[in-house]
SELORO-219092 format. One record per residue (C-alpha): x, y, z. Coordinates in steps of 0.05 Angstrom, whole numbers, plus 5000, padded with zeros to 4 digits. Layout:
N
<segu xx="X" yy="Y" zz="Z"/>
...
***
This chain:
275
<segu xx="4982" yy="5390" zz="4688"/>
<segu xx="4920" yy="5405" zz="4649"/>
<segu xx="4885" yy="5344" zz="4619"/>
<segu xx="4861" yy="5376" zz="4555"/>
<segu xx="4827" yy="5313" zz="4529"/>
<segu xx="4778" yy="5310" zz="4588"/>
<segu xx="4708" yy="5333" zz="4566"/>
<segu xx="4669" yy="5317" zz="4630"/>
<segu xx="4678" yy="5308" zz="4705"/>
<segu xx="4624" yy="5269" zz="4740"/>
<segu xx="4616" yy="5265" zz="4815"/>
<segu xx="4569" yy="5208" zz="4834"/>
<segu xx="4536" yy="5212" zz="4903"/>
<segu xx="4512" yy="5140" zz="4903"/>
<segu xx="4544" yy="5073" zz="4887"/>
<segu xx="4498" yy="5058" zz="4829"/>
<segu xx="4516" yy="5124" zz="4797"/>
<segu xx="4589" yy="5105" zz="4788"/>
<segu xx="4574" yy="5062" zz="4728"/>
<segu xx="4575" yy="5052" zz="4670"/>
<segu xx="4650" yy="5060" zz="4662"/>
<segu xx="4682" yy="5058" zz="4593"/>
<segu xx="4753" yy="5054" zz="4567"/>
<segu xx="4758" yy="5130" zz="4562"/>
<segu xx="4738" yy="5139" zz="4635"/>
<segu xx="4785" yy="5146" zz="4695"/>
<segu xx="4770" yy="5143" zz="4768"/>
<segu xx="4791" yy="5206" zz="4805"/>
<segu xx="4805" yy="5209" zz="4879"/>
<segu xx="4867" yy="5249" zz="4896"/>
<segu xx="4892" yy="5253" zz="4825"/>
<segu xx="4965" yy="5266" zz="4842"/>
<segu xx="4989" yy="5216" zz="4791"/>
<segu xx="4932" yy="5226" zz="4742"/>
<segu xx="4948" yy="5299" zz="4734"/>
<segu xx="5023" yy="5290" zz="4734"/>
<segu xx="5029" yy="5269" zz="4660"/>
<segu xx="4987" yy="5271" zz="4596"/>
<segu xx="4928" yy="5223" zz="4594"/>
<segu xx="4910" yy="5225" zz="4519"/>
<segu xx="4861" yy="5167" zz="4524"/>
<segu xx="4820" yy="5196" zz="4582"/>
<segu xx="4759" yy="5236" zz="4563"/>
<segu xx="4718" yy="5232" zz="4627"/>
<segu xx="4735" yy="5233" zz="4701"/>
<segu xx="4692" yy="5199" zz="4754"/>
<segu xx="4706" yy="5235" zz="4820"/>
<segu xx="4691" yy="5185" zz="4875"/>
<segu xx="4705" yy="5234" zz="4932"/>
<segu xx="4631" yy="5254" zz="4927"/>
<segu xx="4611" yy="5185" zz="4953"/>
<segu xx="4626" yy="5210" zz="5023"/>
<segu xx="4664" yy="5150" zz="5051"/>
<segu xx="4692" yy="5159" zz="5121"/>
<segu xx="4768" yy="5161" zz="5111"/>
<segu xx="4783" yy="5117" zz="5172"/>
<segu xx="4737" yy="5070" zz="5210"/>
<segu xx="4762" yy="5040" zz="5276"/>
<segu xx="4729" yy="4979" zz="5306"/>
<segu xx="4751" yy="4924" zz="5354"/>
<segu xx="4764" yy="4882" zz="5291"/>
<segu xx="4815" yy="4931" zz="5262"/>
<segu xx="4819" yy="4991" zz="5216"/>
<segu xx="4784" yy="5004" zz="5150"/>
<segu xx="4819" yy="5055" zz="5106"/>
<segu xx="4774" yy="5082" zz="5051"/>
<segu xx="4803" yy="5085" zz="4981"/>
<segu xx="4795" yy="5161" zz="4986"/>
<segu xx="4833" yy="5166" zz="5052"/>
<segu xx="4894" yy="5212" zz="5043"/>
<segu xx="4965" yy="5196" zz="5064"/>
<segu xx="4962" yy="5254" zz="5113"/>
<segu xx="4903" yy="5220" zz="5148"/>
<segu xx="4941" yy="5154" zz="5148"/>
<segu xx="5003" yy="5186" zz="5178"/>
<segu xx="4962" yy="5219" zz="5234"/>
<segu xx="4942" yy="5149" zz="5259"/>
<segu xx="5012" yy="5143" zz="5288"/>
<segu xx="4995" yy="5201" zz="5334"/>
<segu xx="4922" yy="5185" zz="5350"/>
<segu xx="4922" yy="5109" zz="5356"/>
<segu xx="4963" yy="5104" zz="5421"/>
<segu xx="4907" yy="5140" zz="5458"/>
<segu xx="4850" yy="5106" zz="5422"/>
<segu xx="4877" yy="5035" zz="5419"/>
<segu xx="4938" yy="5032" zz="5466"/>
<segu xx="4947" yy="4958" zz="5453"/>
<segu xx="4958" yy="4968" zz="5378"/>
<segu xx="5034" yy="4971" zz="5379"/>
<segu xx="5039" yy="4977" zz="5304"/>
<segu xx="5017" yy="5050" zz="5307"/>
<segu xx="5086" yy="5080" zz="5288"/>
<segu xx="5086" yy="5043" zz="5222"/>
<segu xx="5032" yy="5086" zz="5191"/>
<segu xx="5074" yy="5150" zz="5189"/>
<segu xx="5138" yy="5111" zz="5175"/>
<segu xx="5108" yy="5081" zz="5112"/>
<segu xx="5082" yy="5148" zz="5089"/>
<segu xx="5153" yy="5175" zz="5092"/>
<segu xx="5174" yy="5118" zz="5045"/>
<segu xx="5137" yy="5155" zz="4989"/>
<segu xx="5174" yy="5210" zz="4951"/>
<segu xx="5122" yy="5265" zz="4964"/>
<segu xx="5115" yy="5334" zz="4993"/>
<segu xx="5066" yy="5352" zz="5048"/>
<segu xx="5019" yy="5378" zz="4993"/>
<segu xx="5019" yy="5309" zz="4961"/>
<segu xx="5006" yy="5277" zz="5029"/>
<segu xx="4944" yy="5319" zz="5035"/>
<segu xx="4917" yy="5297" zz="4967"/>
<segu xx="4944" yy="5229" zz="4949"/>
<segu xx="4900" yy="5171" zz="4969"/>
<segu xx="4907" yy="5100" zz="4995"/>
<segu xx="4866" yy="5073" zz="4937"/>
<segu xx="4906" yy="5110" zz="4885"/>
<segu xx="4972" yy="5087" zz="4913"/>
<segu xx="4951" yy="5014" zz="4915"/>
<segu xx="4916" yy="5015" zz="4847"/>
<segu xx="4977" yy="5044" zz="4812"/>
<segu xx="5013" yy="4983" zz="4838"/>
<segu xx="5082" yy="5014" zz="4830"/>
<segu xx="5138" yy="4977" zz="4867"/>
<segu xx="5151" yy="5038" zz="4911"/>
<segu xx="5078" yy="5044" zz="4932"/>
<segu xx="5082" yy="5061" zz="5006"/>
<segu xx="5011" yy="5039" zz="5021"/>
<segu xx="5027" yy="4972" zz="4989"/>
<segu xx="5085" yy="4966" zz="5038"/>
<segu xx="5041" yy="4985" zz="5098"/>
<segu xx="4981" yy="4941" zz="5082"/>
<segu xx="5018" yy="4879" zz="5060"/>
<segu xx="5057" yy="4870" zz="5124"/>
<segu xx="4993" yy="4883" zz="5165"/>
<segu xx="4953" yy="4828" zz="5129"/>
<segu xx="4913" yy="4881" zz="5092"/>
<segu xx="4855" yy="4859" zz="5047"/>
<segu xx="4822" yy="4904" zz="4996"/>
<segu xx="4748" yy="4907" zz="4981"/>
<segu xx="4731" yy="4919" zz="4908"/>
<segu xx="4664" yy="4940" zz="4879"/>
<segu xx="4641" yy="4908" zz="4815"/>
<segu xx="4596" yy="4941" zz="4764"/>
<segu xx="4543" yy="4887" zz="4775"/>
<segu xx="4533" yy="4908" zz="4847"/>
<segu xx="4574" yy="4853" zz="4879"/>
<segu xx="4638" yy="4859" zz="4920"/>
<segu xx="4699" yy="4817" zz="4929"/>
<segu xx="4757" yy="4819" zz="4979"/>
<segu xx="4828" yy="4797" zz="4967"/>
<segu xx="4894" yy="4804" zz="5005"/>
<segu xx="4937" yy="4862" zz="4982"/>
<segu xx="4993" yy="4811" zz="4968"/>
<segu xx="4948" yy="4778" zz="4916"/>
<segu xx="4918" yy="4843" zz="4890"/>
<segu xx="4985" yy="4870" zz="4864"/>
<segu xx="5011" yy="4823" zz="4810"/>
<segu xx="5072" yy="4860" zz="4782"/>
<segu xx="5100" yy="4927" zz="4764"/>
<segu xx="5040" yy="4973" zz="4753"/>
<segu xx="4994" yy="4913" zz="4747"/>
<segu xx="4939" yy="4883" zz="4790"/>
<segu xx="4876" yy="4841" zz="4786"/>
<segu xx="4827" yy="4898" zz="4774"/>
<segu xx="4779" yy="4884" zz="4716"/>
<segu xx="4748" yy="4938" zz="4673"/>
<segu xx="4693" yy="4972" zz="4714"/>
<segu xx="4722" yy="4951" zz="4782"/>
<segu xx="4729" yy="5004" zz="4836"/>
<segu xx="4772" yy="4996" zz="4899"/>
<segu xx="4729" yy="5013" zz="4958"/>
<segu xx="4773" yy="5003" zz="5020"/>
<segu xx="4828" yy="4964" zz="5053"/>
<segu xx="4819" yy="4929" zz="5120"/>
<segu xx="4875" yy="4918" zz="5170"/>
<segu xx="4859" yy="4865" zz="5223"/>
<segu xx="4868" yy="4881" zz="5297"/>
<segu xx="4911" yy="4819" zz="5308"/>
<segu xx="4965" yy="4848" zz="5262"/>
<segu xx="4958" yy="4918" zz="5292"/>
<segu xx="4974" yy="4891" zz="5361"/>
<segu xx="5042" yy="4866" zz="5338"/>
<segu xx="5108" yy="4900" zz="5348"/>
<segu xx="5137" yy="4926" zz="5282"/>
<segu xx="5203" yy="4946" zz="5252"/>
<segu xx="5217" yy="4989" zz="5191"/>
<segu xx="5276" yy="4995" zz="5144"/>
<segu xx="5281" yy="5036" zz="5079"/>
<segu xx="5336" yy="5052" zz="5031"/>
<segu xx="5334" yy="5106" zz="4977"/>
<segu xx="5387" yy="5142" zz="4935"/>
<segu xx="5376" yy="5204" zz="4977"/>
<segu xx="5343" yy="5217" zz="5045"/>
<segu xx="5279" yy="5241" zz="5011"/>
<segu xx="5286" yy="5199" zz="4949"/>
<segu xx="5240" yy="5147" zz="4920"/>
<segu xx="5246" yy="5082" zz="4959"/>
<segu xx="5292" yy="5029" zz="4928"/>
<segu xx="5283" yy="4978" zz="4985"/>
<segu xx="5230" yy="4975" zz="5039"/>
<segu xx="5232" yy="4917" zz="5088"/>
<segu xx="5182" yy="4913" zz="5145"/>
<segu xx="5175" yy="4864" zz="5202"/>
<segu xx="5120" yy="4845" zz="5251"/>
<segu xx="5122" yy="4801" zz="5313"/>
<segu xx="5063" yy="4784" zz="5357"/>
<segu xx="5067" yy="4812" zz="5428"/>
<segu xx="5065" yy="4742" zz="5458"/>
<segu xx="5129" yy="4725" zz="5421"/>
<segu xx="5096" yy="4678" zz="5370"/>
<segu xx="5090" yy="4692" zz="5297"/>
<segu xx="5140" yy="4731" zz="5256"/>
<segu xx="5123" yy="4765" zz="5190"/>
<segu xx="5171" yy="4799" zz="5142"/>
<segu xx="5153" yy="4837" zz="5079"/>
<segu xx="5196" yy="4861" zz="5021"/>
<segu xx="5170" yy="4916" zz="4976"/>
<segu xx="5199" yy="4970" zz="4930"/>
<segu xx="5258" yy="4923" zz="4917"/>
<segu xx="5210" yy="4876" zz="4883"/>
<segu xx="5157" yy="4886" zz="4829"/>
<segu xx="5103" yy="4860" zz="4876"/>
<segu xx="5100" yy="4851" zz="4951"/>
<segu xx="5131" yy="4789" zz="4981"/>
<segu xx="5110" yy="4769" zz="5051"/>
<segu xx="5140" yy="4713" zz="5092"/>
<segu xx="5108" yy="4684" zz="5155"/>
<segu xx="5141" yy="4642" zz="5208"/>
<segu xx="5111" yy="4609" zz="5270"/>
<segu xx="5166" yy="4638" zz="5313"/>
<segu xx="5225" yy="4685" zz="5300"/>
<segu xx="5269" yy="4650" zz="5249"/>
<segu xx="5344" yy="4643" zz="5254"/>
<segu xx="5388" yy="4678" zz="5203"/>
<segu xx="5393" yy="4617" zz="5158"/>
<segu xx="5318" yy="4606" zz="5156"/>
<segu xx="5307" yy="4679" zz="5139"/>
<segu xx="5359" yy="4678" zz="5082"/>
<segu xx="5327" yy="4614" zz="5056"/>
<segu xx="5259" yy="4646" zz="5054"/>
<segu xx="5284" yy="4707" zz="5016"/>
<segu xx="5319" yy="4662" zz="4966"/>
<segu xx="5250" yy="4641" zz="4942"/>
<segu xx="5240" yy="4709" zz="4909"/>
<segu xx="5249" yy="4697" zz="4834"/>
<segu xx="5306" yy="4731" zz="4798"/>
<segu xx="5258" yy="4768" zz="4752"/>
<segu xx="5218" yy="4795" zz="4811"/>
<segu xx="5272" yy="4844" zz="4833"/>
<segu xx="5259" yy="4915" zz="4809"/>
<segu xx="5304" yy="4944" zz="4755"/>
<segu xx="5302" yy="5020" zz="4751"/>
<segu xx="5344" yy="5081" zz="4766"/>
<segu xx="5346" yy="5076" zz="4843"/>
<segu xx="5383" yy="5009" zz="4842"/>
<segu xx="5401" yy="4945" zz="4805"/>
<segu xx="5367" yy="4879" zz="4822"/>
<segu xx="5431" yy="4849" zz="4853"/>
<segu xx="5439" yy="4908" zz="4899"/>
<segu xx="5366" yy="4906" zz="4919"/>
<segu xx="5371" yy="4832" zz="4935"/>
<segu xx="5433" yy="4842" zz="4978"/>
<segu xx="5404" yy="4902" zz="5015"/>
<segu xx="5337" yy="4867" zz="5027"/>
<segu xx="5375" yy="4810" zz="5060"/>
<segu xx="5416" yy="4857" zz="5103"/>
<segu xx="5355" yy="4897" zz="5126"/>
<segu xx="5316" yy="4834" zz="5139"/>
<segu xx="5369" yy="4810" zz="5186"/>
<segu xx="5368" yy="4877" zz="5222"/>
<segu xx="5293" yy="4870" zz="5231"/>
<segu xx="5299" yy="4799" zz="5255"/>
<segu xx="5349" yy="4821" zz="5308"/>
<segu xx="5307" yy="4881" zz="5329"/>
<segu xx="5244" yy="4841" zz="5339"/>
<segu xx="5278" yy="4780" zz="5372"/>
***
């Protein structure tokens, strides 16, 4: 869709050139959502792809995904990581989570990690991926400082997060300890390629200690539960019961009661798979 209110597109090459940002400015990376509907209040686009961030940085401490990293690049990690880091058992989860997003291969090649997280929609597949892997985002402030916060604290509700005016999401870091864990994936949608209504992910350390379960898409923000060992069914149900009634998503793909029931069912499947 043409954005006929946009009067200027600026492509900064340095961090200090990103600012100032005003209320009529919008950050552009992939632009798949930005160009999908009218943006009458946007008059200038700031294209951050010119900053030249490496899309993926692998170190012994984990993975850094740049905000401008595309979903296609994320999905390819499921193929490349087994050779590069054979002890990172969570490799399959990257492509699995990309498939949780209702998107064509063209969108995969354009949509970005940062855009998906900053939109903060319940069905954000990168929110699902990064929350279960203890992801933490780094955010640039206009005054030249940075701050880091877990993805689970970054997203606060449906299409809402903690970004302040002038903030720019720089990257998300996934720690190696989480990447070494075995993972399990469950998704429900109204159709095989439909928008996710429920996404439940699990993670268990390879030494058998530590069990993590996340619920996304079914809820307006990510909910992550950690246990010192694999819980029994009763303990898992009790943990899920802590999700408030008003935190379950209400939209066309499913009612809150159905999402709650399906989340519990899928969580039990994951508990069994990882036991």
